[in-house]
C-alpha positions as CSV (number, residue, x, y, z in Angstrom):
1,M,-52.7,-64.2,-46.9
2,P,-56.2,-64.7,-45.8
3,L,-58.6,-62.7,-49.3
4,D,-60.9,-59.6,-48.0
5,V,-64.1,-60.1,-47.7
6,P,-65.6,-58.0,-50.2
7,T,-63.1,-59.8,-52.2
8,A,-64.0,-63.6,-50.7
9,I,-67.9,-62.8,-51.3
10,A,-67.3,-61.5,-55.2
11,Q,-65.6,-64.7,-55.6
12,R,-67.1,-68.0,-54.1
13,R,-68.9,-70.2,-56.5
14,S,-70.9,-72.7,-55.9
15,I,-67.7,-75.7,-56.6
16,K,-69.4,-79.0,-58.0
17,T,-65.9,-81.2,-57.9
18,F,-63.6,-81.7,-55.3
19,K,-60.1,-82.9,-55.6
20,P,-59.9,-85.6,-52.5
21,N,-57.4,-83.3,-50.3
22,A,-57.6,-83.3,-47.5
23,I,-58.2,-80.6,-44.8
24,A,-55.1,-79.6,-42.1
25,P,-57.1,-80.2,-38.9
26,D,-55.8,-76.8,-37.4
27,L,-57.8,-75.5,-41.1
28,L,-60.7,-76.7,-40.4
29,K,-60.8,-76.1,-37.1
30,Q,-60.7,-72.2,-37.6
31,L,-63.0,-72.6,-39.9
32,V,-64.9,-73.9,-37.1
33,E,-64.4,-71.2,-35.4
34,L,-65.2,-69.1,-38.2
35,T,-68.3,-70.7,-38.8
36,V,-69.8,-70.7,-34.6
37,A,-69.1,-66.9,-34.9
38,A,-72.2,-66.1,-37.0
39,P,-74.9,-65.0,-34.9
40,S,-78.0,-65.9,-33.5
41,S,-81.6,-64.8,-31.8
42,Y,-81.1,-64.4,-28.3
43,N,-77.0,-65.3,-28.8
44,I,-78.6,-69.0,-27.6
45,Q,-75.9,-71.2,-30.6
46,G,-79.2,-73.7,-31.7
47,W,-77.5,-74.8,-34.6
48,R,-76.2,-78.5,-34.6
49,I,-73.1,-78.5,-37.2
50,I,-72.1,-82.1,-38.2
51,L,-68.7,-82.7,-39.7
52,V,-69.3,-85.7,-42.3
53,Q,-65.6,-86.6,-43.1
54,D,-65.7,-90.5,-43.0
55,A,-65.8,-92.8,-46.0
56,A,-68.9,-94.5,-45.0
57,Q,-70.0,-91.8,-43.7
58,K,-69.5,-89.4,-46.8
59,A,-71.3,-92.4,-48.8
60,A,-74.6,-92.9,-46.6
61,L,-75.3,-88.3,-46.6
62,A,-74.0,-89.0,-50.5
63,E,-77.3,-91.7,-51.1
64,A,-79.9,-89.6,-48.6
65,A,-79.1,-86.0,-50.9
66,W,-79.9,-88.0,-54.1
67,G,-77.1,-89.1,-55.1
68,Q,-74.8,-85.2,-55.8
69,A,-71.3,-87.2,-56.2
70,Q,-69.4,-83.8,-54.7
71,I,-70.2,-85.1,-50.6
72,V,-68.2,-88.3,-51.7
73,Q,-65.4,-86.1,-53.2
74,A,-65.2,-83.5,-50.5
75,P,-62.8,-84.1,-47.2
76,V,-65.9,-82.6,-45.1
77,T,-69.8,-82.0,-45.8
78,F,-71.1,-79.7,-42.2
79,V,-74.3,-80.7,-41.5
80,F,-75.8,-77.4,-40.8
81,A,-79.2,-78.8,-38.1
82,T,-81.3,-76.8,-35.7
83,D,-82.8,-77.9,-31.6
84,V,-86.4,-76.0,-31.7
85,S,-86.7,-76.6,-28.1
86,V,-83.4,-75.1,-27.0
87,G,-85.2,-71.7,-27.1
88,T,-87.2,-73.1,-24.1
89,G,-84.4,-75.5,-22.6
90,D,-81.4,-74.6,-20.5
91,L,-80.2,-71.9,-21.5
92,T,-77.1,-71.7,-18.0
93,P,-74.2,-72.0,-20.5
94,V,-75.4,-68.8,-22.6
95,Y,-76.3,-67.0,-19.7
96,E,-72.9,-67.8,-17.9
97,Q,-71.1,-67.5,-20.9
98,G,-72.8,-64.1,-22.1
99,L,-71.9,-63.1,-18.1
100,A,-68.1,-63.8,-17.9
101,T,-67.7,-62.4,-21.2
102,G,-68.8,-58.9,-19.8
103,A,-71.1,-58.3,-22.9
104,W,-74.2,-59.7,-20.4
105,S,-75.0,-57.7,-17.1
106,E,-76.4,-60.1,-14.3
107,A,-80.1,-57.9,-15.5
108,T,-79.5,-58.4,-18.3
109,V,-79.3,-62.9,-17.6
110,S,-82.2,-62.1,-15.4
111,Y,-84.3,-60.5,-17.6
112,F,-83.3,-62.7,-20.6
113,K,-84.5,-66.4,-18.5
114,T,-87.5,-64.9,-18.7
115,A,-87.7,-62.7,-22.4
116,I,-86.2,-66.3,-24.4
117,P,-88.7,-68.6,-23.3
118,Q,-91.3,-67.1,-23.6
119,F,-90.3,-65.5,-27.2
120,Y,-89.9,-68.6,-27.8
121,A,-93.9,-70.7,-26.1
122,N,-95.4,-67.5,-27.9
123,V,-94.1,-68.4,-31.6
124,G,-95.0,-72.6,-31.4
125,D,-94.5,-72.9,-34.9
126,K,-92.1,-70.5,-36.3
127,A,-89.5,-72.1,-33.3
128,R,-88.3,-74.0,-36.6
129,E,-87.7,-71.7,-39.0
130,Y,-86.4,-69.5,-37.2
131,G,-83.3,-71.9,-35.6
132,I,-83.4,-72.8,-39.3
133,K,-82.7,-69.2,-40.5
134,D,-80.1,-68.9,-37.9
135,A,-78.3,-72.5,-38.9
136,L,-78.2,-71.3,-41.9
137,I,-76.5,-67.8,-41.4
138,A,-74.1,-69.5,-39.7
139,A,-73.6,-71.8,-43.1
140,T,-73.0,-67.8,-45.2
141,H,-70.4,-67.5,-42.6
142,L,-68.8,-70.6,-43.0
143,M,-68.6,-70.5,-47.5
144,L,-67.2,-66.8,-47.0
145,A,-64.6,-67.6,-44.7
146,A,-63.8,-71.1,-46.6
147,E,-62.6,-69.2,-50.3
148,S,-61.2,-66.1,-47.8
149,L,-59.4,-69.1,-46.9
150,G,-58.5,-71.0,-50.0
151,L,-60.6,-73.3,-49.5
152,S,-64.6,-73.5,-51.8
153,T,-67.7,-74.9,-51.1
154,C,-71.1,-75.7,-52.9
155,P,-74.3,-75.9,-50.7
156,L,-76.2,-78.2,-50.8
157,N,-80.3,-79.0,-51.4
158,G,-82.1,-82.1,-52.6
159,W,-81.7,-83.9,-50.3
160,V,-84.8,-86.5,-47.5
161,E,-84.7,-85.1,-44.2
162,E,-84.9,-87.6,-42.8
163,K,-82.3,-89.8,-44.0
164,V,-79.8,-87.4,-43.4
165,K,-80.8,-87.4,-39.5
166,A,-80.3,-91.3,-39.7
167,V,-77.3,-90.8,-41.7
168,V,-75.8,-89.2,-38.9
169,G,-77.1,-89.6,-35.6
170,L,-80.2,-87.8,-35.3
171,E,-83.1,-90.6,-36.2
172,D,-84.6,-90.4,-32.5
173,K,-84.3,-86.5,-32.1
174,P,-87.7,-85.0,-33.0
175,E,-87.1,-81.8,-32.0
176,V,-83.9,-80.9,-34.8
177,A,-84.2,-80.4,-38.0
178,I,-81.5,-80.1,-41.2
179,A,-81.8,-77.3,-42.3
180,L,-78.9,-77.0,-44.8
181,L,-75.6,-79.6,-46.0
182,V,-72.3,-77.6,-47.1
183,T,-69.1,-79.3,-48.8
184,V,-65.4,-77.7,-48.3
185,G,-62.7,-79.3,-50.4
186,Y,-60.5,-77.7,-52.9
187,A,-61.9,-77.6,-55.8
188,S,-60.9,-79.4,-58.6
189,E,-61.6,-77.0,-61.4
190,P,-62.8,-73.3,-61.2
191,R,-66.6,-71.9,-62.6
192,K,-67.5,-69.3,-64.0
193,N,-69.3,-66.3,-62.0
194,P,-72.8,-67.1,-64.5
195,G,-73.5,-62.9,-63.4
196,R,-76.7,-61.1,-61.4
197,L,-79.5,-59.5,-62.9
198,P,-79.8,-56.2,-62.4
199,L,-80.2,-54.6,-59.6
200,S,-83.5,-53.2,-60.6
201,Y,-84.9,-56.5,-61.7
202,N,-85.1,-58.0,-58.0
203,V,-84.4,-55.0,-55.4
204,F,-86.6,-53.2,-54.3
205,Q,-86.8,-49.2,-52.4
206,D,-88.7,-48.7,-49.7
207,K,-92.1,-50.6,-51.6
208,F,-92.1,-54.2,-54.0
209,G,-92.6,-52.6,-57.6
210,I,-89.8,-49.6,-57.3
211,P,-86.8,-50.6,-58.6
212,Y,-83.7,-49.7,-56.3
213,V,-81.6,-48.7,-59.0
214,G,-78.6,-47.6,-57.1
């Protein structure tokens, strides 16, 4: 039975060594569906997620990530990228989906058709940052969903963006940025919780410097 969200949050650890066991296709699909259930700015869903499972691809991706072995060990690594240009591109599928679900009215879509391109044109270089934030929210959904379904994960920093893009076929797409790599699989050994600092150390009330004590 899947774990509830608070339990999944409390027990999730970043796993560094994985068993070679494959993830069943139905389970992997469920994981993908829960990942893309994440919110995004204006629901434009600008993330581009590549599931790396082929042995040669995993080896190449590990090399692009400074030799981090868990990429080779884990059955799949999710590469989270974001299309920086999506906000000013053709969002017809997004509008049509919103209308079809009944979540958006014709008036809402009409407003978005002007507001979304205008917003992204105005933010300029910030579009990359906003897109990466959306992708990271989706990555968090992945990690908690995986934990709840009996899988383990490890979010990876430490990679060369251009090398990662080359491995996953994005080398000719300057409008796409890499946000995060997340390995997914079955832990070969548990990891203890290293603990968290007291809330008063880095959580504040109303203004920085006023500790939140709970």
